C-alpha positions in Angstrom: 124.2 170.3 73.3 125.7 166.8 73.4 124.2 163.4 73.9 125.9 160.0 74.4 123.2 157.7 73.1 123.3 154.0 73.9 120.9 151.3 72.7 120.1 149.2 75.7 118.3 145.9 76.6 117.7 147.5 80.0 119.1 150.3 82.2 118.6 151.9 85.5 119.7 154.8 87.7 120.1 154.9 91.4 120.1 158.4 92.9 121.9 159.1 96.1 121.8 155.4 96.9 118.1 155.3 97.4 115.8 156.3 94.5 115.8 153.7 91.7 114.3 154.0 88.2 114.6 151.3 85.5 113.7 150.9 81.9 113.4 148.0 79.5 114.6 147.9 75.9 115.3 151.4 74.5 117.8 154.2 74.8 119.9 155.8 77.5 120.8 159.4 76.8 123.6 161.1 78.8 123.0 164.8 78.2 125.3 167.8 78.5 124.7 171.4 77.8 127.0 174.2 76.6 126.7 177.9 77.2 124.9 178.6 73.9 122.4 175.8 74.0 118.7 176.5 74.3 115.3 175.0 73.4 116.1 174.9 69.7 119.0 172.4 70.3 116.8 170.4 72.8 114.0 170.1 70.3 116.4 169.1 67.5 118.1 166.3 69.6 114.8 165.0 71.0 113.5 164.5 67.5 116.9 163.1 66.3 117.3 160.6 69.1 113.8 159.3 69.0 113.7 158.9 65.2 117.2 157.5 64.6 116.9 154.0 63.1 119.3 152.1 65.3 117.1 149.2 66.3 117.1 146.0 64.4 114.1 144.9 62.2 113.1 141.3 61.6 116.0 140.9 59.1 118.6 142.1 61.6 119.0 145.5 59.9 119.0 148.8 61.8 115.8 150.1 60.3 113.7 150.8 63.4 113.6 153.9 65.7 112.8 154.2 69.4 109.4 155.3 68.3 108.9 152.3 66.0 110.0 150.0 68.8 107.8 151.8 71.3 110.9 151.5 73.6 111.7 153.2 76.9 114.2 156.0 77.5 116.5 156.9 80.5 117.8 160.5 80.4 120.7 161.3 82.7 122.2 164.8 83.1 126.0 164.7 82.6 127.9 168.1 82.6 131.2 166.3 82.1 130.4 165.9 78.4 131.7 169.4 78.0 135.0 168.6 79.8 138.1 170.0 78.2 141.2 167.9 78.9 143.6 169.6 76.5 145.8 171.0 79.2 147.2 169.3 82.3 145.8 166.3 84.0 142.6 167.8 85.5 139.7 168.5 83.1 138.2 171.9 82.9 134.4 172.3 82.9 134.2 175.9 82.0 132.4 175.1 78.7 129.5 173.4 80.6 126.3 175.4 81.2 125.8 176.7 84.7 123.7 174.2 86.8 120.7 176.5 87.3 120.3 177.1 83.6 121.1 173.5 82.7 118.5 172.2 85.0 115.8 174.2 83.3 116.9 173.1 79.8 117.2 169.5 81.0 113.6 169.6 82.3 112.5 171.0 78.9 114.4 168.3 77.0 112.8 165.6 79.1 109.3 167.1 78.6 109.8 167.1 74.8 110.9 163.5 74.9 107.9 162.5 77.1 105.6 163.9 74.4 107.0 161.2 72.1 107.9 158.3 74.3 105.6 156.3 76.6 108.1 155.6 79.4 110.8 158.1 80.3 112.9 157.9 83.5 115.5 160.4 84.5 118.5 161.1 86.6 118.8 164.2 88.8 121.0 167.2 88.6 123.6 167.8 91.3 123.3 164.3 92.8 125.5 161.2 92.9 124.0 158.7 90.5 124.9 155.1 89.7 123.9 154.3 86.2 123.5 150.7 85.1 123.5 150.2 81.4 123.1 146.9 79.5 124.3 148.2 76.1 122.8 146.2 73.3 125.1 145.7 70.4 127.0 147.6 71.6 125.5 150.5 69.9 126.7 153.9 71.1 126.4 157.2 69.3 127.6 160.7 70.0 125.2 163.5 68.9 126.5 167.1 69.1 124.3 170.0 67.9 127.5 171.9 67.0 128.2 169.2 64.3 124.6 168.2 63.4 122.6 171.4 63.2 122.9 173.8 60.2 124.8 176.9 61.0 122.8 180.2 60.8 124.2 182.9 58.7 125.6 185.9 60.5 
């Protein structure tokens, strides 16, 4: 599972040109799922992203988390995070989880984050979305469970 995490002063998503959802200060998470991902990865990244100390305290140091800030969160599905552009000029998306399974895992991830964060808005799978991000800093992090989670012995 991969997240592109951005600290924002505000953000919003427009879905299919009509539905609009906005947030104030907080995080935008672009979320992608690989074939092997499941609830364990979703739980891990939900905890990691909400507890990461990437917001400034009164001294201008990044010592506060989204939970400390009581900030908002916008979560947007993004299967292209698993694109492979090693060959040719057209990326391959064969490493991305199938949409039917990814939708279920996305909904689970959002539910876990909603248990922790007061205001959570989301994008929608399989739709054309326009995401407006006012990146604050800019602060952008890439979180990948393949790199972050401890490997289990065989």
